[in-house]
VEXMAR-412264 format. One record per atom (N, C-alpha, C, O): x, y, z; residue in one letter. Coordinates in pm, whole numbers, plus 50000, padded with zeros to 5 digits. Layout:
! residues N
XYZA ...
//
This chain:
! residues 299
147773158128719M 148873147828744M 149293143728871M 149293131828901M 149693153128953L 150053150729084L 149053143229160L 149363133529230L 147803147929147L 146563141329207L 146413126729174L 145973118829258L 146743123129056C 146613109728987C 147673101129040C 147473089729082C 148823107029037G 150023101429124G 149813096329269G 150143085329312G 149253105629330A 149013104529460A 148073093529504A 148213085629597A 147013094829410L 145963083429437L 146383070229382L 145823060629436L 147203067529291V 147703055829266V 148513050329376V 148403038729416V 149373059229425Y 150443056329549Y 149433051229649Y 149523039829694Y 148523058929681Y 147613054929795Y 146953040529781Y 146863033029878Y 146563037529673V 145703025029624V 146793013129617V 146553001629651V 147853017229574S 148783005129556S 149623002729697S 150042991529724S 149793011629767S 150553010429893S 149763009430029S 150163002230121S 148743016230037G 148023018330160G 148603022630270G 148013021130377G 149643027830264E 150463032630382E 149783047830436E 149103055630369E 150153048830556W 149593061630617W 150123073830568W 149573084730583W 151303071730506L 152183084130458L 151453087230312L 151313098830275L 151023076830235S 150383080030112S 148953085430140S 148523093330056S 148233082730234W 146883087830288W 147263104330312W 146523112930265W 148303107430380V 148613122730417V 148953127630288V 148413138030249V 149883120830205L 150023128630052L 148943130829985L 148883141829931L 147823121729967L 146703123529895L 145763135429954L 145143143529886L 145793134830079L 144963147630161L 145793160230128L 145153170630112L 146983160530117T 147693171630115T 147463178229950T 147203189829919T 147643166929866V 147483171329721V 146103177129685V 145943186129603V 145123170929754V 143323174029737V 143233188929789V 142663197729725V 143983191529934G 143713203429987G 144413215229941G 144083226629977G 145443212529856L 146463223629825L 145793233729730L 145973245829749L 145053229429630P 144413238529534P 143543247629609P 143573259629581P 142703242729710W 141823251729786W 142423260229880W 141863270629912W 143603256429931L 144343267130019L 144933276729934L 145003288529968L 145463271529802S 145843282829709S 144713293929673S 144953305929657S 143493288229663L 142413294829627L 142203307129744L 142123319129721L 142153301729850L 141773309129977L 142843320430013L 142583331330063L 144073315729978L 145133326129998L 145223337629886L 145863348129898L 144493333729779S 144633341629653S 143283352629651S 143263362729581S 142273348829736L 140983355729745L 141203371529751L 140553379129679L 142173375929842P 142273391629864P 142843398429760P 142593410329741P 143793390429671A 144513396529559A 143513396129437A 143493404629348A 142773385929444I 141633384929330I 140583396029331I 140043401329234I 140403398329459W 139133408429474W 139673421429444W 139003428329367W 140793426529492N 141513438829485N 142043441229351N 142443452429323N 142083431129262F 142983431929129F 142403444429051F 141243448529055F 143353449128986Q 142993458328866Q 143873457728752Q 145093457328769Q 143343457528637A 143953455828509A 143833468328417A 142763473828390A 145063472228369A 145033485328282A 146193484128189A 147243478028209A 145763491928065P 147033491727971P 147813504128037P 147263513528095P 149213502428016A 150303509828068A 151093513827950A 151293506327854A 151593527327962G 152763532827871G 152573547827860G 151903553827944G 153133553827760V 153383568927766V 151903572627717V 151363566027628V 151313582727775E 150133588127730E 150073598127634E 149073600027566E 151173605127622V 151353616127521V 152703614727440V 153783614727497V 152573613627303L 153693610027202L 153623618827113L 152573624027077L 154843621627063E 155003630226959E 154873621326813E 155193609426814E 154463626726708Q 154283620526600Q 155803613926538Q 156803620726517Q 155683601226519G 156913594626473G 157733588326590G 158633580526559G 157503590826709E 157983586526839E 157763570326855E 156673564726841E 158793565026879E 158483549426928E 157713546327059E 157993553027158E 156883537727065A 156153535127166A 155523520427177A 155113513627083A 155543517227316E 154813503327331E 153793505527459E 153843515027538E 152833494127462I 151923494027553I 151963480727635I 152153470327572I 151803480327760W 151943468827840W 150573465927918W 149773474927941W 150413454327951L 149263450228050L 149723449528172L 150513440928209L 149163460128256L 149743461828389L 148723458228497L 147603463328497L 149103449428589G 148153444928691G 148643451428832G 149823454228851G 147663453628927S 147953460229052S 147003454829157S 145833452929124S 147333452429265C 146703448229384C 147503449529508C 148673453029504C 146893446829617G 147703451029735G 148353438629816G 148923439129925G 148143428129741S 148683417029793S 149823409129684S 149943413329569S 150493399729725P 151303395729611P 150633391529500P 149623384529503P 151383396929367M 150773395329233M 150493380729204M 151503373529204M 149353374929179P 148833362329118P 149193362128982P 149693372628942P 149063352528898P 149193349928739P 148013356728686P 146913353728732P 148143366728581F 146883370428524F 147163373228367F 148343374028331F 146183374728278K 146463373928148K 145213383028074K 144113384228127K 145533388527956G 144463395627894G 144923401327780G 146103399227753G 144123409327692H 144563414027568H 144383428327576H 143443432527645H 145173437027513I 144993451127496I 144353453527369I 144783448527265I 143073462927374R 142433466727228R 142633482127213R 142613489627310R 142773485527107L 142823501127087L 141733504526974L 141313496626889L 141373517226990Q 140243523426915Q 140723537426876Q 141273545126955Q 140463539926747S 140833552426692S 139783562826724S 138603560626693S 140103572826776C 138883584826816C 138383590626687C 137233595026682C 139133591126586F 138823595826467F 137613586526394F 136473590626374F 138003576126368T 137333565026295T 136253557126377T 135163553526332T 136673555026495G 136033544326563G 136493531426534G 135993522226599G 137343528926451K 137773514226427K 138733509126527K 139703515926562K 138473496626576S 139273490826680S 140043477426630S 139593470926536S 141133474026692W 141903463326675W 142553461326800W 142643469626891W 143173445726797R 143783442126904R 145303445926886R 145853445226776R 145853449326984Y 147373455226985Y 148163442726993Y 147903433727073Y 149163442326904E 150203431026910E 151443437226960E 151843447826913E 151963432027037P 153323436227109P 154483435927010P 155383444327014P 154453425426915E 155503424626825E 155633435026715E 156643437826650E 154403440326705R 154233451526595R 154533463726648R 155063472126576R 154253466426780G 154083479726854G 153253487526834G 152363484426755G 153253498326886F 152133511426852F 152613520626766F 153633527226790F 151853521726648S 152283530626536S 151853544626576S 150723547326615S 152973554426561T 152883568426575T 152963576526449T 153143588726450T 152833569826347E 153133575626199E 152233587326172E 152643597126108E 150973586326221H 150073597426209H 149433602226355H 149173593626439H 149233614526380C 148663619226474C 147313614026510C 146693607026430C 146813617226627G 145393612226650G 145273609226801G 146223609826879G 144103606226832G 143893602426976G 143283587126972G 142633583526874G 143493578727075Y 143313565127090Y 142913561727210Y 143533565727308Y 141823553827223R 141423545727362R 142143532827356R 142353526527252R 142503529327475A 143163516627510A 142573510927613A 142583517227719A 141963498727609W 141413490127725W 141773476127727W 142373471127632W 141503470427816V 141743455827851V 140593448427826V 139483451227873V 140903436227731E 139553427027703E 140003413827736E 141143409727719E 139023407227783K 139153392227841K 140433391327936K 141393383627925K 140233400228022A 141163400928146A 140833389228248A 139743389928305A 141643378828276K 141483368828382K 142723369628488K 143863373228459K 142263365628611I 143203363228691I 143183349628766I 142053345628796I 144093343028795C 144303330028850C 144613332028992C 144923342729044C 144473318529058D 145093317529189D 146373316429179D 146863316429066D 147323315129308Y 148603315129286Y 149123303329223Y 150203303729164Y 148383292229232L 148813280229157L 148323279229006L 148643269928933L 147523289628968G 147123290028832G 146073278928798G 145913275128682G 145383273828902I 144353262528873I 143063269028852I 142413265428753I 142603277628925F 141183284828907F 141363299728842F 142203307728883F 140473302128738S 140653314128674S 139423321928694S 138383315328703S 139323334828702F 138253344828718F 138523357528621F 139613362128586F 137433361228593R 137243373028504R 137663385428589R 137023387128694R 138463392728564A 138903405628648A 137533416128646A 136843418928548A 137403419628751R 136183429428754R 136633444428737R 135883452528682R 137743447628780N 138163462228769N 138973462928650N 140023456628649N 138653469228557V 139563471728419V 139423484928397V 138293489728392V 140573492928382R 140373507628349R 140983509728202R 141703501228149R 140643521628144E 141033523928013E 142123536128025E 142343542228129E 142673538327919Q 143533548527906Q 143413554427747Q 143123548027646Q 143713568727761T 143713577227626T 145003580627592T 145633587427672T 145613576327466I 146863579327409I 146673589627317I 145743589727236I 147583599227327L 147493610727229L 148923611227150L 150003612027207L 148753610627027V 149883612426931V 149923627026858V 149473628826745V 150493636826933R 150453648826880R 151123652226755R 152133645826723R 150663661626681P 151473665726543P 152713672126561P 153243675526666P 153173673426429K 154483681426413K 154023694626336K 153073695026258K 154813705126368E 154473717426310E 154633715926167E 155553708726128E 153783722426072Q 153963722825937Q 153763738325907Q 152623742625922Q 154693746525868P 154753758825832P 153803763225731P 153543755325640P 153263774225735V 152293779425634V 153043791225558V 153763798125631V 153003794125443S 153613804825374S 152613815125337S 151413812225337S 153053826925305D 152263838925264D 151093840625361D 149993843325314D 151243839125494L 150173841025576L 149793856525622L 150623862325692L 148803862225593P 148583877225616P 148763880825756P 148363874425852P 149373891425756D 149833897025881D 148473900525982D 147623909025955D 148473893726076P 147033895826154P 147383909126234P 146403914426287P 148523915126252Q 148593927526342Q 147963937626269Q 147763948026330Q 147513936726126R 146803949126070R 145233945526097R 144593943125994R 144723945026184L 143513944326218L 142863957426240L 143473966826291L 141483958526197E 140723971026226E 140703972626372E 140573962626443E 140833983926421L 140613986926542L 139183989826601L 138593999326548L 138613984126690S 137163986426717S 136933994426844S 135823996626892S 138163998726897G 138034008827007G 139394008327098G 140434002927060G 139254014227213W 140274012627305W 139854011327450W 138824017227484W 140464004727530V 139964002427664V 141364003427748V 142484001827699V 141084006327889P 142114008227976P 143143996427985P 142613985427970P 144393996428004K 145243984628002K 145293979928142K 145633987428233K 144973968028159P 144783960828282P 146273962428351P 147303959928288P 146283966628481G 147623966128550G 148353980928526G 149323984528591G 147823987428440G 148683999228379G 149783996828310G 149693989228214G 151104002828345G 152204001928263G 152454011128145G 151804021428128G 153414007228064F 153714015827938F 152774012927838F 152434001727803F 152334024927787S 151454023127642S 151804037027578S 152214046827640S 151564036227444E 151734046627340E 150604057227346E 150694069227317E 149534050627389N 148044059727419N 147704060527535N 147714050627608N 147314072427579H 146554073927706H 145334082427704H 144984089327609H 144824081527796E 143454089327812E 143544098527945E 144024092628042E 143214110027962H 143074117928080H 141754116328150H 140734116128082H 141704115228273R 140564112328351R 140734117928498R 141884119428539R 139674121128580L 139994124228706L 140524112928798L 140174101128791L 141414118028884Y 141644107328998Y 140714100929068Y 139734107629102Y 140754087729102R 139884079629189R 140644073829298R 141814070629278R 140074072029418P 140594065429512P 141264050629479P 140624041829422P 142394049129516G 142954035329462G 143984036229340G 144814027529311G 143794047829278D 144664047429154D 146104051229200D 146364057829300D 147044045529105H 148574048629146H 148944062329118H 148564068429017H 149744067529215L 150154082729218L 151024084229100L 151144094929042L 151684072429063N 152854074328953N 151974078928813N 152514084928720N 150654075428814Q 150124080028684Q 149484093628668Q 148834096628567Q 149664101628766L 149294113728775L 149924125328684L 151154126428678L 149204132728622H 149574142928502H 149824154328596H 148814160928620H 150994158428658W 151074169028745W 150884182328702W 150284190528771W 151484185528564K 151204197828506K 149864199528471K 149334210328496K 149204190028414L 147674192328375L 147074193128503L 146184201628510L 147324186428612S 146514187128746S 146764201228793S 145824206828850S 147774207128777A 148114220828826A 147344231528759A 146994241928815A 147084228228627K 146294239328542K 144994237628567K 144424248428570K 144284228528585V 142934225128579V 142554226028759V 141414226428803V 143484226028819G 142984224928985G 142534209629048G 142394207129167G 142384201928954D 142124187529011D 143154177128967D 143934178728873D 143104167629035L 144114156329014L 143484148128869L 142394142528855L 144514149728778I 144114143328656I 145054131728651I 146204132328696I 144474120228587L 145294107128578L 145554104328441L 144654105928359L 146744100128405R 147094096428268R 147084081528259R 148014074428298R 145814076628200E 145344061128191E 146044057628069E 145874063927965E 146934046528081P 147344037727952P 146054031027891P 145194024927955P 146074032827777M 145024025327682M 145684015827607M 146874016527579M 144884006027571E 145303992927463E 144143992327361E 143013996227388E 144483987527255P 143513987227138P 142593975527154P 143013965327210P 141353976327109V 140633965727123V 140333961126950V 139763968126866V 140823949726935R 140843945226782R 139843934326770R 139323927726860R 139643933526626G 138363923426616G 139023910326635G 140223908726654G 137963899226627T 138253885826661T 139263878626544T 139103880126423T 140153872026597V 141083865326528V 140733849126531V 140783843226639V 140423842926427L 139693831726421L 140473821626316L 140833825226204L 140693807226376L 141123796726314L 140003787526285L 139293784126380L 139733782926164T 138733770926151T 139333758726078T 140373759526013T 138693748626091M 139053736926035M 138103725626035M 137313724326128M 138143717625936Q 137043706825919Q 137803692725956Q 138773688625892Q 137363687526040L 138153673426081L 137573663225996L 136623656026026L 138253663225882A 137833652925769A 139103649825681A 140043657825676A 139103640625629G 140353636325535G 141023623825571G 140663618425675G 141933618325500D 142663607525531D 143853609525615D 144113621325639D 144703600125669P 145593602925781P 146743614125735P 147223622325813P 147043613125616D 148263623425569D 147383637125567D 147993647025606D 146083639025528T 145573650925529T 145363656225664T 145563668225684T 144953648325764L 144913653125901L 146183655425959L 146233663026056L 147203650425918D 148453654025970D 148923667925929D 149643674826001D 148483671625812R 148883683425750R 147963695325817R 148393706625837R 146633690925848K 145753700825913K 146253704826042K 146453716426075K 146453694026118F 146843696426271F 148413702226273F 148753709826364F 149333698526171G 150623706226173G 150473720426160G 151013728526235G 149663723726057R 149433737426018R 148673745626152R 149053756226202R 147593738126189L 147003745526302L 147753747226425L 147383756326498L 148833739526464L 149833742226565L 150943753826509L 151393762726581L 151193752526406W 152193763226365W 151333778326358W 151813788126414W 150313779026300V 149653791326298V 149203795626444V 149143807526478V 148873785126528G 148503789726647G 149613795726741G 149353804126826G 150843790826718R 152143795826775R 152343808626723R 152493818226798R 152363809726586Y 152653823026494Y 151723834026573Y 152223845126593Y 150713831926606L 149723841826660L 150083845026813L 150133856626854L 150303835026886L 150763835727015L 152053845127016L 152163855127088L 152883841226940K 154353849526937K 153883864626931K 154513873126993K 152843867626860R 152513881626836R 151663887126939R 151223898726934R 151383878327042E 150613884027171E 149083886027101E 148553897127111E 148433875927036L 147313879626977L 146423865327043L 146883854027030L 145343867627101D 144503857527136D 143523854827028D 143193863726949D 143063843027024F 142423839426908F 141473826426936F 141673818227026F 140433826026847E 139213814226866E 139763804726764E 140393808326664E 139433789926804I 139463779326724I 137943774926678I 137093774626767I 137713772926594Q 136413766226555Q 136713753826454Q 137283754326344Q 136183742726520A 136393729426409A 135313722726399A 134773719526505A 134803719426296L 133643710426254L 134043697326256L 134803693126169L 133493688326369T 133773674426378T 132433665326368T 131343669826335T 132663653126397G 131463645326382G 130463646126504G 129353640826505G 131003653126605S 129953656126714S 129663672926714S 129273679026814S 129873677826608G 129543692726606G 130663701026608G 131813696426602G 130383714626619V 131393724126608V 132063725826751V 131353728826846V 133353724026764I 134093724926890I 134863738426889I 135653740926798I 134623746926990C 135063760126995C 136063760527111C 135893753527211C 137113768827096A 138063769127204A 138703784627181A 139123790027079A 138603789227313H 139683803127315H 141063802327366H 141323799127482H 141883805027284V 143383803927305V 143973817027351V 143663827527295V 144753816327445D 145453828627486D 146843825127560D 147543833427619D 147133811027545S 148553807527586S 148873795927531S 147943790527472S 150073789327530E 150693778127478E 149753765227532E 149353756127459E 149503766527673A 148883755427726A 147513754427671A 147103743027650A 146623765627640A 145453766027600A 145463760927454A 144503754427413A 146463763627378L 146553758727240L 146693742227240L 146033735227164L 147613737227333Q 147743723827321Q 146503717527379Q 146103707127327Q 145873722627479K 144613716527537K 143653715627422K 143093704927399K 143373727927338A 142523726927214A 142833716327106A 141933711127039A 144043713427092I 144493703626989I 144493689827031I 144323680326954I 144713689027177D 144353674627227D 142703671627236D 142193660527221D 142193680327256R 140653679027244R 140203674727106R 139403665527092R 140763681926997L 140183678426877L 140743664326823L 140183658226731L 142013659226894L 142663647326855L 141793634926893L 141963623826844L 140773638026993C 139873628627040C 138443628726997C 137573621227039C 138313638426904A 137073639926840A 136823632226706A 137703630926621A 135583627226693P 135213619626559P 135383628526433P 135323640826436P 135603621326329L 135513628426187L 134123631726142L 133103625526173L 134203642126067T 132843645125999T 133193642525856T 134313638825820T 132003644825764Q 132093640225625Q 132653652825568Q 132523663225632Q 133263652625454E 133773662825370E 132633671025319E 131673665125270E 132653684125326G 131713694625287G 130483694125380G 129333695525339G 130823692125507G 129663693225611G 129463708525619G 130233715625555G 128453714225695E 127913726325694E 128123732125845E 127853724725939E 128503742525862W 128793750825991W 127483752126043W 126543755225970W 127333749626185E 126063753026248E 125743766426272E 124583769626298E 126673774926265K 126373790526275K 127343798826189K 128303793726130K 127043811126184E 127683819426080E 129023823426172E 129043826126292E 130103823026081I 131283825326125I 131633842426085I 131333847225975I 132203849226179G 132633862426144G 133733865326237G 133813862126356G 134683872726158A 135933877326239A 136653886926164A 136383888326045A 137593894326222S 138343904726146S 139543898926072S 140063903925973S 139913887526135W 141033879826061W 140813864926065W 140593859726174W 140843857725957Q 140403843225988Q 141223836225879Q 141403840725766Q 141743823725931Y 142543815325845Y 141963802425837Y 142033796725946Y 141343794825738H 140993781225740H 142073772625717H 142773773425616H 142243763925813V 143423753825784V 142813741925689V 141823735125716V 143583740925581G 143243730825492G 144423720125494G 145523721725548G 143933707925417G 144763697525422G 145603694925298G 146483686225301G 145363702225187D 145953698725063D 147403699325058D 147963709225106D 148063690425006A 149503689625001A 150233701624957A 151293704825010A 149683708624860D 150223719324784D 149843732524823D 150193742724764D 148863731724959E 148143744324986E 149223753525058E 150113748925130E 149043767725030A 149923774925096A 149053780725224A 149583788125307A 
//
């Protein structure tokens, strides 16, 4: 419209000022494009928001653009995909991001375009990043859980770092052993330096198994129980293994801390579902095992 107005003014008046105005209007878009090129070249589009959420927590996702120059106009849409089912949908800001159920989600930008500073020329954004969003489960207590401390002992091993222990083993002193562990009375009797080495029991494997299948409510119960039982074992200073049957095979994880437990659960939140009744790839054997089910009335 500005160009048409300048052209009409030039044709109707023929003055030198109208000629200068016409040239200015014609050259302005190209000047805008030239000044916008560094920003267009370095522009990056990505979804932005909280990456880790608790189930039921309110959340929103934004389209974020970044570049090393003043930001030109840009637009695009955020698309979400469930890691469990593979189903994808376009994010609608007015509806927000639902955290009613736990799970992992991929978020990326589709149809991202960037314009020059005047908004006349439009280009497809070359640099588009993805983001993974985790909705972590809430604990769901399990009743009548067998005591894992009553595990059959498979032997005794020296306690790393020494320290207090109710069980000890006598052996000859070796260079580098701590002198506080010497058994002086026994050493005086036998004529050699005898060490009192603290021992700790070696127990059988503690195993948690789960099948990654079911509707959203069932998965909420499974992950909530997995989290609760895992923390229950860690409070009793028991390391354990997690084996989960997923759509990409059996995922195994060794857990010896709260961080390792959360890492294993986060990994499962991003795994695809498997069909109900799937078979395990290998035989499962443990001294104590709990299979995490998802029935509403399951103990």
